[in-house]
TORNU-48664 format. One record per atom (N, C-alpha, C): residue in one letter; atom name; z negated, x, y. Coordinates in Angstrom, 1 decimal. Each point is the difference from the previous one (the first is absolute). Layout:
# residues N
+---------+-------+--------+--------+--------+
: residuo : atomo :     up :   east :  north :
+---------+-------+--------+--------+--------+
:       a :    CA :      Z :      X :      Y :
...
+---------+-------+--------+--------+--------+
This chain:
# residues 130
+---------+-------+--------+--------+--------+
: residuo : atomo :     up :   east :  north :
+---------+-------+--------+--------+--------+
:       m :     N :    0.9 :   11.0 :   24.5 :
:       m :    CA :    0.9 :    1.0 :   -0.6 :
:       m :     C :   -0.6 :    1.4 :    0.3 :
:       f :     N :   -0.3 :    0.8 :   -1.0 :
:       f :    CA :   -0.6 :    1.3 :    0.1 :
:       f :     C :   -1.3 :    0.0 :    0.8 :
:       g :     N :   -0.7 :   -1.1 :    0.1 :
:       g :    CA :   -1.2 :   -0.1 :    0.7 :
:       g :     C :    0.1 :    0.1 :    1.5 :
:       i :     N :    1.2 :   -0.4 :    0.5 :
:       i :    CA :    0.2 :    0.1 :    1.5 :
:       i :     C :    0.0 :   -1.5 :    0.5 :
:       n :     N :   -0.8 :   -0.2 :    1.0 :
:       n :    CA :   -0.1 :   -1.3 :    0.6 :
:       n :     C :    1.0 :   -0.1 :    1.2 :
:       g :     N :    0.0 :   -1.2 :    0.6 :
:       g :    CA :    1.0 :   -0.3 :    1.1 :
:       g :     C :   -0.1 :    1.0 :    1.1 :
:       p :     N :   -1.1 :    0.2 :    0.7 :
:       p :    CA :   -0.1 :    1.0 :    1.1 :
:       p :     C :    0.4 :    1.4 :   -0.4 :
:       e :     N :   -0.4 :    0.4 :   -1.1 :
:       e :    CA :    0.3 :    1.4 :   -0.5 :
:       e :     C :    1.5 :    0.1 :   -0.2 :
:       f :     N :    0.7 :   -1.0 :   -0.5 :
:       f :    CA :    1.4 :    0.0 :   -0.2 :
:       f :     C :    0.7 :    0.0 :    1.3 :
:       l :     N :   -0.4 :   -0.7 :    1.0 :
:       l :    CA :    0.6 :    0.0 :    1.4 :
:       l :     C :   -0.1 :    1.4 :    0.6 :
:       l :     N :   -1.2 :    0.6 :   -0.2 :
:       l :    CA :   -0.2 :    1.3 :    0.6 :
:       l :     C :    0.9 :    1.0 :   -0.7 :
:       l :     N :    0.2 :    0.0 :   -1.3 :
:       l :    CA :    0.9 :    0.9 :   -0.7 :
:       l :     C :    1.4 :   -0.3 :    0.4 :
:       l :     N :    0.4 :   -1.2 :    0.2 :
:       l :    CA :    1.3 :   -0.4 :    0.5 :
:       l :     C :    0.3 :    0.6 :    1.4 :
:       i :     N :   -0.9 :   -0.1 :    0.8 :
:       i :    CA :    0.1 :    0.5 :    1.4 :
:       i :     C :    0.1 :    1.6 :   -0.1 :
:       i :     N :   -0.8 :    0.6 :   -0.8 :
:       i :    CA :    0.1 :    1.5 :   -0.1 :
:       i :     C :    1.3 :    0.4 :   -0.6 :
:       g :     N :    0.5 :   -0.8 :   -1.0 :
:       g :    CA :    1.3 :    0.3 :   -0.6 :
:       g :     C :    1.1 :   -0.1 :    1.0 :
:       v :     N :    0.0 :   -1.0 :    0.9 :
:       v :    CA :    1.0 :   -0.2 :    1.0 :
:       v :     C :    0.0 :    1.1 :    1.0 :
:       l :     N :   -1.2 :    0.5 :    0.4 :
:       l :    CA :   -0.1 :    1.1 :    0.9 :
:       l :     C :    0.4 :    1.3 :   -0.6 :
:       v :     N :   -0.3 :    0.2 :   -1.3 :
:       v :    CA :    0.4 :    1.3 :   -0.6 :
:       v :     C :    1.5 :    0.0 :   -0.2 :
:       i :     N :    0.6 :   -1.1 :   -0.5 :
:       i :    CA :    1.5 :    0.0 :   -0.2 :
:       i :     C :    0.7 :    0.0 :    1.3 :
:       g :     N :   -0.5 :   -0.7 :    1.0 :
:       g :    CA :    0.7 :    0.0 :    1.3 :
:       g :     C :    1.0 :   -1.1 :    0.1 :
:       p :     N :    0.3 :   -0.5 :    1.2 :
:       p :    CA :    0.9 :   -1.1 :    0.2 :
:       p :     C :    1.5 :    0.4 :   -0.4 :
:       s :     N :    0.4 :    1.2 :    0.1 :
:       s :    CA :    1.4 :    0.4 :   -0.3 :
:       s :     C :    0.3 :   -0.1 :   -1.5 :
:       r :     N :   -1.0 :    0.3 :   -0.9 :
:       r :    CA :    0.2 :    0.0 :   -1.4 :
:       r :     C :   -0.5 :   -1.3 :   -0.7 :
:       l :     N :   -0.6 :   -0.9 :    0.8 :
:       l :    CA :   -0.6 :   -1.2 :   -0.6 :
:       l :     C :    1.1 :   -0.9 :   -0.7 :
:       p :     N :    1.1 :   -0.2 :    0.7 :
:       p :    CA :    1.0 :   -0.9 :   -0.7 :
:       p :     C :    0.5 :    0.6 :   -1.3 :
:       e :     N :    0.2 :    1.3 :   -0.1 :
:       e :    CA :    0.4 :    0.7 :   -1.2 :
:       e :     C :   -1.0 :   -0.2 :   -1.2 :
:       y :     N :   -1.3 :    0.2 :    0.3 :
:       y :    CA :   -1.0 :   -0.2 :   -1.0 :
:       y :     C :   -0.2 :   -1.5 :   -0.4 :
:       t :     N :    0.1 :   -0.9 :    1.0 :
:       t :    CA :   -0.1 :   -1.4 :   -0.4 :
:       t :     C :    1.2 :   -0.4 :   -1.0 :
:       q :     N :    1.2 :    0.6 :    0.3 :
:       q :    CA :    1.1 :   -0.3 :   -0.9 :
:       q :     C :   -0.3 :    0.6 :   -1.4 :
:       k :     N :   -0.5 :    1.2 :    0.0 :
:       k :    CA :   -0.4 :    0.6 :   -1.3 :
:       k :     C :   -1.0 :   -0.8 :   -0.8 :
:       l :     N :   -1.0 :   -0.6 :    0.7 :
:       l :    CA :   -1.0 :   -0.8 :   -0.6 :
:       l :     C :    0.6 :   -1.3 :   -0.5 :
:       a :     N :    0.9 :   -0.6 :    0.8 :
:       a :    CA :    0.7 :   -1.2 :   -0.5 :
:       a :     C :    0.8 :    0.3 :   -1.2 :
:       n :     N :    0.7 :    1.1 :   -0.1 :
:       n :    CA :    0.8 :    0.4 :   -1.1 :
:       n :     C :   -0.9 :    0.2 :   -1.3 :
:       l :     N :   -1.1 :    0.6 :    0.2 :
:       l :    CA :   -1.0 :    0.2 :   -1.0 :
:       l :     C :   -0.5 :   -1.3 :   -0.6 :
:       v :     N :   -0.3 :   -0.9 :    0.9 :
:       v :    CA :   -0.5 :   -1.4 :   -0.5 :
:       v :     C :    1.1 :   -0.7 :   -0.8 :
:       k :     N :    1.3 :    0.1 :    0.5 :
:       k :    CA :    1.1 :   -0.6 :   -0.7 :
:       k :     C :    0.2 :    0.6 :   -1.4 :
:       e :     N :   -0.1 :    1.3 :   -0.1 :
:       e :    CA :    0.2 :    0.7 :   -1.2 :
:       e :     C :   -1.1 :   -0.4 :   -1.0 :
:       v :     N :   -1.3 :   -0.1 :    0.4 :
:       v :    CA :   -1.1 :   -0.3 :   -0.8 :
:       v :     C :    0.2 :   -1.5 :   -0.6 :
:       r :     N :    0.5 :   -0.9 :    0.9 :
:       r :    CA :    0.3 :   -1.4 :   -0.4 :
:       r :     C :    1.1 :    0.0 :   -1.0 :
:       r :     N :    1.0 :    0.8 :    0.2 :
:       r :    CA :    1.1 :    0.1 :   -0.9 :
:       r :     C :   -0.4 :    0.5 :   -1.4 :
:       m :     N :   -0.8 :    1.0 :    0.0 :
:       m :    CA :   -0.5 :    0.6 :   -1.2 :
:       m :     C :   -0.9 :   -1.1 :   -0.8 :
:       a :     N :   -0.9 :   -0.7 :    0.7 :
:       a :    CA :   -0.8 :   -1.0 :   -0.6 :
:       a :     C :    0.9 :   -1.1 :   -0.6 :
:       s :     N :    1.0 :   -0.4 :    0.7 :
:       s :    CA :    0.9 :   -1.0 :   -0.5 :
:       s :     C :    0.7 :    0.5 :   -1.2 :
:       g :     N :    0.5 :    1.2 :    0.0 :
:       g :    CA :    0.7 :    0.6 :   -1.1 :
:       g :     C :   -0.9 :    0.1 :   -1.3 :
:       a :     N :   -1.3 :    0.3 :    0.2 :
:       a :    CA :   -1.0 :    0.1 :   -1.1 :
:       a :     C :   -0.2 :   -1.4 :   -0.5 :
:       r :     N :   -0.1 :   -1.0 :    0.8 :
:       r :    CA :   -0.1 :   -1.4 :   -0.5 :
:       r :     C :    1.2 :   -0.4 :   -0.8 :
:       e :     N :    1.2 :    0.3 :    0.5 :
:       e :    CA :    1.2 :   -0.4 :   -0.7 :
:       e :     C :    0.1 :    0.8 :   -1.4 :
:       q :     N :   -0.4 :    1.2 :    0.0 :
:       q :    CA :    0.0 :    0.8 :   -1.2 :
:       q :     C :   -1.0 :   -0.6 :   -1.0 :
:       i :     N :   -1.2 :   -0.4 :    0.4 :
:       i :    CA :   -0.9 :   -0.6 :   -0.9 :
:       i :     C :    0.5 :   -1.3 :   -0.5 :
:       k :     N :    0.7 :   -0.8 :    0.8 :
:       k :    CA :    0.5 :   -1.2 :   -0.4 :
:       k :     C :    1.1 :    0.2 :   -1.1 :
:       e :     N :    0.9 :    1.0 :    0.2 :
:       e :    CA :    1.0 :    0.3 :   -0.9 :
:       e :     C :   -0.5 :    0.5 :   -1.4 :
:       e :     N :   -1.0 :    0.9 :    0.1 :
:       e :    CA :   -0.5 :    0.6 :   -1.3 :
:       e :     C :   -0.9 :   -0.9 :   -0.7 :
:       v :     N :   -0.9 :   -0.8 :    0.7 :
:       v :    CA :   -1.0 :   -0.8 :   -0.7 :
:       v :     C :    0.6 :   -1.4 :   -0.3 :
:       g :     N :    0.9 :   -0.5 :    0.9 :
:       g :    CA :    0.6 :   -1.3 :   -0.1 :
:       g :     C :   -0.7 :   -1.1 :    0.6 :
:       i :     N :   -1.1 :    0.3 :    0.8 :
:       i :    CA :   -0.7 :   -1.0 :    0.7 :
:       i :     C :   -0.1 :    0.4 :    1.5 :
:       d :     N :   -0.2 :   -1.0 :    0.8 :
:       d :    CA :   -0.2 :    0.2 :    1.4 :
:       d :     C :   -1.5 :    0.1 :    0.3 :
:       i :     N :   -0.4 :    1.0 :    0.8 :
:       i :    CA :   -1.4 :    0.3 :    0.2 :
:       i :     C :   -0.7 :   -1.3 :    0.7 :
:       d :     N :    0.8 :   -0.7 :    0.8 :
:       d :    CA :   -0.6 :   -1.2 :    0.6 :
:       d :     C :   -0.3 :   -1.1 :   -0.9 :
:       e :     N :    0.7 :    0.0 :   -1.2 :
:       e :    CA :   -0.1 :   -1.1 :   -0.9 :
:       e :     C :   -1.2 :    0.3 :   -1.1 :
:       v :     N :   -0.6 :    1.2 :    0.1 :
:       v :    CA :   -1.0 :    0.3 :   -1.0 :
:       v :     C :   -1.3 :   -0.7 :    0.4 :
:       d :     N :   -0.7 :   -0.6 :   -1.0 :
:       d :    CA :   -1.3 :   -0.7 :    0.2 :
:       d :     C :   -1.1 :    1.1 :    0.0 :
:       w :     N :   -0.4 :    0.5 :    1.1 :
:       w :    CA :   -0.9 :    1.1 :    0.1 :
:       w :     C :   -1.4 :   -0.5 :   -0.4 :
:       k :     N :   -0.3 :   -1.3 :    0.1 :
:       k :    CA :   -1.3 :   -0.4 :   -0.4 :
:       k :     C :   -0.3 :    0.2 :   -1.5 :
:       k :     N :    1.1 :    0.0 :   -0.8 :
:       k :    CA :   -0.1 :    0.2 :   -1.4 :
:       k :     C :   -0.5 :    1.5 :   -0.3 :
:       y :     N :    0.2 :    0.9 :    0.9 :
:       y :    CA :   -0.4 :    1.4 :   -0.2 :
:       y :     C :   -1.2 :    0.4 :    0.7 :
:       d :     N :   -0.7 :   -1.0 :    0.6 :
:       d :    CA :   -1.3 :    0.3 :    0.7 :
:       d :     C :   -1.1 :    0.4 :   -0.9 :
:       p :     N :   -0.5 :    1.2 :    0.1 :
:       p :    CA :   -1.0 :    0.4 :   -0.9 :
:       p :     C :   -1.3 :   -0.7 :    0.1 :
:       r :     N :   -0.3 :   -0.8 :    1.1 :
:       r :    CA :   -1.2 :   -0.7 :    0.1 :
:       r :     C :   -0.1 :   -1.2 :   -1.0 :
:       q :     N :    1.2 :   -0.4 :   -0.5 :
:       q :    CA :    0.0 :   -1.1 :   -1.0 :
:       q :     C :   -0.5 :    0.4 :   -1.3 :
:       y :     N :   -0.2 :    1.3 :   -0.3 :
:       y :    CA :   -0.4 :    0.6 :   -1.2 :
:       y :     C :   -1.5 :    0.4 :    0.0 :
:       d :     N :   -0.8 :   -0.7 :    0.8 :
:       d :    CA :   -1.4 :    0.2 :    0.0 :
:       d :     C :   -0.7 :   -0.4 :   -1.3 :
:       p :     N :   -0.5 :    1.0 :   -0.7 :
:       p :    CA :   -0.6 :   -0.3 :   -1.4 :
:       p :     C :   -1.0 :   -1.1 :    0.1 :
:       r :     N :   -0.8 :   -0.1 :    1.0 :
:       r :    CA :   -1.1 :   -1.0 :    0.1 :
:       r :     C :    0.7 :   -1.4 :    0.1 :
:       r :     N :    1.0 :   -0.1 :    0.7 :
:       r :    CA :    0.7 :   -1.3 :    0.2 :
:       r :     C :    0.7 :   -0.4 :   -1.4 :
:       i :     N :    0.6 :    0.9 :   -0.6 :
:       i :    CA :    0.7 :   -0.2 :   -1.3 :
:       i :     C :   -1.0 :   -0.5 :   -1.1 :
:       i :     N :   -1.2 :    0.7 :    0.0 :
:       i :    CA :   -1.0 :   -0.4 :   -1.0 :
:       i :     C :   -0.6 :   -1.4 :    0.3 :
:       k :     N :   -0.2 :   -0.2 :    1.3 :
:       k :    CA :   -0.6 :   -1.3 :    0.4 :
:       k :     C :    1.0 :   -1.1 :   -0.4 :
:       e :     N :    1.3 :    0.2 :    0.3 :
:       e :    CA :    1.0 :   -1.1 :   -0.4 :
:       e :     C :    0.1 :   -0.2 :   -1.5 :
:       a :     N :   -0.1 :    1.1 :   -0.7 :
:       a :    CA :    0.0 :   -0.1 :   -1.5 :
:       a :     C :   -1.2 :   -0.7 :   -0.5 :
:       l :     N :   -1.2 :    0.2 :    0.6 :
:       l :    CA :   -1.2 :   -0.7 :   -0.5 :
:       l :     C :    0.0 :   -1.4 :    0.4 :
:       l :     N :    0.6 :   -0.4 :    1.1 :
:       l :    CA :    0.0 :   -1.3 :    0.4 :
:       l :     C :    1.2 :   -0.9 :   -0.5 :
:       d :     N :    0.9 :    0.7 :   -0.7 :
:       d :    CA :    1.2 :   -0.7 :   -0.6 :
:       d :     C :   -0.5 :   -1.0 :   -1.1 :
:       d :     N :    0.5 :   -1.1 :   -0.1 :
:       d :    CA :   -0.3 :   -1.0 :   -1.0 :
:       d :     C :    0.8 :    0.4 :   -1.3 :
:       d :     N :   -0.7 :    0.2 :   -1.1 :
:       d :    CA :    0.7 :    0.4 :   -1.3 :
:       d :     C :    0.8 :   -1.1 :   -0.6 :
:       t :     N :   -0.3 :   -1.2 :    0.3 :
:       t :    CA :    0.7 :   -1.1 :   -0.6 :
:       t :     C :    1.3 :   -0.3 :    0.8 :
:       k :     N :    1.1 :   -0.2 :   -0.7 :
:       k :    CA :    1.2 :   -0.3 :    0.6 :
:       k :     C :    0.2 :   -1.5 :    0.2 :
:       p :     N :    0.2 :   -0.5 :    1.2 :
:       p :    CA :    0.1 :   -1.5 :    0.2 :
:       p :     C :    1.3 :   -0.5 :   -0.6 :
:       v :     N :    0.0 :   -1.2 :   -0.5 :
:       v :    CA :    1.1 :   -0.7 :   -0.6 :
:       v :     C :    0.8 :   -0.6 :    1.2 :
:       s :     N :    1.3 :    0.2 :    0.0 :
:       s :    CA :    0.8 :   -0.5 :    1.1 :
:       s :     C :    0.0 :   -1.5 :    0.0 :
:       a :     N :    0.3 :   -0.6 :    1.1 :
:       a :    CA :   -0.1 :   -1.5 :    0.2 :
:       a :     C :    1.2 :   -0.6 :   -0.8 :
:       g :     N :    1.1 :    0.7 :   -0.2 :
:       g :    CA :    1.2 :   -0.5 :   -0.7 :
:       g :     C :   -0.1 :    0.2 :   -1.5 :
:       a :     N :   -1.1 :    0.5 :   -0.5 :
:       a :    CA :    0.0 :    0.2 :   -1.5 :
:       a :     C :   -0.2 :   -1.3 :   -0.7 :
:       p :     N :    0.5 :   -0.1 :   -1.2 :
:       p :    CA :   -0.1 :   -1.2 :   -0.8 :
:       p :     C :   -1.5 :   -0.3 :   -0.3 :
:       a :     N :   -0.3 :   -1.3 :   -0.2 :
:       a :    CA :   -1.4 :   -0.4 :   -0.2 :
:       a :     C :   -0.6 :    0.6 :   -1.2 :
:       a :     N :    0.8 :    0.2 :   -1.1 :
:       a :    CA :   -0.5 :    0.6 :   -1.2 :
:       a :     C :   -0.5 :    1.4 :    0.2 :
:       a :     N :    0.7 :    0.8 :    0.8 :
:       a :    CA :   -0.4 :    1.3 :    0.3 :
:       a :     C :   -1.3 :    0.1 :    0.8 :
:       v :     N :   -0.1 :   -0.9 :    1.0 :
:       v :    CA :   -1.2 :   -0.1 :    0.8 :
:       v :     C :   -1.2 :   -0.4 :   -0.9 :
:       a :     N :    0.2 :   -0.9 :   -0.9 :
:       a :    CA :   -1.1 :   -0.4 :   -0.9 :
:       a :     C :   -0.3 :    1.1 :   -1.0 :
:       a :     N :    1.0 :    0.7 :   -0.4 :
:       a :    CA :   -0.3 :    1.1 :   -1.0 :
:       a :     C :   -0.8 :    1.1 :    0.7 :
:       v :     N :    0.3 :    0.3 :    1.3 :
:       v :    CA :   -0.8 :    1.0 :    0.7 :
:       v :     C :   -1.4 :   -0.5 :    0.2 :
:       a :     N :   -0.2 :   -1.3 :    0.4 :
:       a :    CA :   -1.3 :   -0.5 :    0.2 :
:       a :     C :   -0.8 :   -0.1 :   -1.2 :
:       a :     N :    0.6 :   -0.3 :   -1.2 :
:       a :    CA :   -0.7 :   -0.1 :   -1.3 :
:       a :     C :   -0.3 :    1.3 :   -0.6 :
:       e :     N :    0.6 :    1.1 :    0.4 :
:       e :    CA :   -0.1 :    1.3 :   -0.6 :
:       e :     C :   -1.4 :    0.5 :    0.1 :
:       p :     N :   -0.7 :    0.3 :   -1.1 :
:       p :    CA :   -1.4 :    0.4 :    0.1 :
:       p :     C :   -0.1 :    1.4 :    0.6 :
:       a :     N :   -1.1 :    0.3 :    0.6 :
:       a :    CA :   -0.2 :    1.3 :    0.6 :
:       a :     C :   -0.2 :    1.0 :   -1.1 :
:       p :     N :    0.5 :    1.2 :    0.1 :
:       p :    CA :   -0.1 :    1.0 :   -1.0 :
:       p :     C :   -1.5 :    0.4 :   -0.2 :
:       q :     N :   -0.4 :    0.1 :   -1.3 :
:       q :    CA :   -1.4 :    0.3 :   -0.4 :
:       q :     C :   -0.2 :    1.5 :    0.2 :
:       q :     N :   -1.1 :    0.3 :    0.6 :
:       q :    CA :   -0.4 :    1.4 :    0.1 :
:       q :     C :   -0.8 :    0.4 :   -1.2 :
:       p :     N :    0.3 :    1.1 :   -0.7 :
:       p :    CA :   -0.7 :    0.4 :   -1.2 :
:       p :     C :   -1.5 :    0.3 :    0.4 :
:       a :     N :   -0.9 :   -0.3 :   -0.9 :
:       a :    CA :   -1.4 :    0.3 :    0.3 :
:       a :     C :   -0.2 :    1.5 :    0.0 :
:       r :     N :   -0.7 :    0.5 :    0.9 :
:       r :    CA :   -0.2 :    1.4 :    0.2 :
:       r :     C :   -1.1 :    0.5 :   -1.0 :
:       v :     N :    0.3 :    0.9 :   -0.8 :
:       v :    CA :   -1.0 :    0.5 :   -0.9 :
:       v :     C :   -0.6 :    1.3 :    0.5 :
:       v :     N :   -1.3 :    0.1 :    0.1 :
:       v :    CA :   -0.7 :    1.1 :    0.5 :
:       v :     C :   -0.8 :    0.6 :   -1.1 :
:       e :     N :    0.3 :    1.2 :   -0.4 :
:       e :    CA :   -0.8 :    0.7 :   -1.1 :
:       e :     C :   -1.1 :    0.8 :    0.7 :
:       r :     N :   -1.2 :   -0.2 :   -0.5 :
:       r :    CA :   -1.2 :    0.7 :    0.5 :
:       r :     C :   -0.4 :    1.0 :   -1.0 :
:       l :     N :   -0.4 :    1.2 :    0.5 :
:       l :    CA :   -0.6 :    1.0 :   -0.9 :
:       l :     C :   -1.4 :   -0.3 :   -0.4 :
:       a :     N :   -0.4 :    0.4 :   -1.1 :
:       a :    CA :   -1.4 :   -0.1 :   -0.4 :
:       a :     C :   -0.8 :    0.9 :    0.8 :
:       e :     N :   -1.3 :   -0.4 :    0.1 :
:       e :    CA :   -0.9 :    0.9 :    0.8 :
:       e :     C :   -0.1 :    1.4 :   -0.5 :
:       g :     N :    0.2 :    1.0 :    0.8 :
:       g :    CA :   -0.1 :    1.3 :   -0.4 :
:       g :     C :    1.3 :    0.6 :   -0.5 :
:       e :     N :    1.0 :   -0.8 :   -0.2 :
:       e :    CA :    1.3 :    0.5 :   -0.5 :
:       e :     C :    0.8 :    0.6 :    1.2 :
:       a :     N :    0.6 :    1.2 :   -0.3 :
:       a :    CA :    0.7 :    0.7 :    1.0 :
:       a :     C :    1.4 :   -0.7 :    0.3 :
:       a :     N :    0.4 :    0.0 :    1.2 :
:       a :    CA :    1.3 :   -0.5 :    0.3 :
:       a :     C :    1.1 :    0.9 :   -0.6 :
:       p :     N :    1.1 :   -0.6 :   -0.4 :
:       p :    CA :    1.1 :    0.8 :   -0.5 :
:       p :     C :    0.6 :    0.9 :    1.1 :
:       f :     N :    0.4 :    1.2 :   -0.4 :
:       f :    CA :    0.4 :    1.1 :    0.9 :
:       f :     C :    1.4 :    0.5 :   -0.5 :
:       d :     N :    0.9 :    0.0 :    0.9 :
:       d :    CA :    1.4 :    0.5 :   -0.3 :
:       d :     C :    0.2 :    1.3 :    0.8 :
:       s :     N :    0.0 :    1.1 :   -0.7 :
:       s :    CA :    0.2 :    1.3 :    0.7 :
:       s :     C :    1.3 :    0.2 :    0.6 :
:       e :     N :    1.0 :   -0.7 :   -0.4 :
:       e :    CA :    1.4 :    0.1 :    0.5 :
:       e :     C :    0.2 :   -0.9 :    1.3 :
:       a :     N :   -1.0 :   -0.8 :    0.3 :
:       a :    CA :    0.2 :   -0.9 :    1.1 :
:       a :     C :   -0.4 :    0.6 :    1.3 :
:       t :     N :   -0.6 :    1.2 :    0.0 :
:       t :    CA :   -0.4 :    0.6 :    1.3 :
:       t :     C :    1.0 :    1.0 :    0.5 :
+---------+-------+--------+--------+--------+
């Protein structure tokens, strides 16, 4: 807390007790206790207000769903590339449907046509494309 370790905290506590003095120490401890109670009450009130306005309890929210680490683009692309494009037929499907899927021919890829320029012919240029 604030970069203070255990021994430093004890030293500050002892200095605080010496500065405040034994006569005013009970008064300040009571003020500290009241401050802690007030902060807890305010936090509880904020929680209740959020619950009333939003309609959900903060403890019931699935925070893993909002974890930004799940949106790593490398992981998303990897999963998309490794996904199988074919949809499996469920085990409870009728035999005719399973046979139809199995007998379905693979889609034909159109032959790629490559047009070559004659030797010495200039490539087409589109002045609006730049």
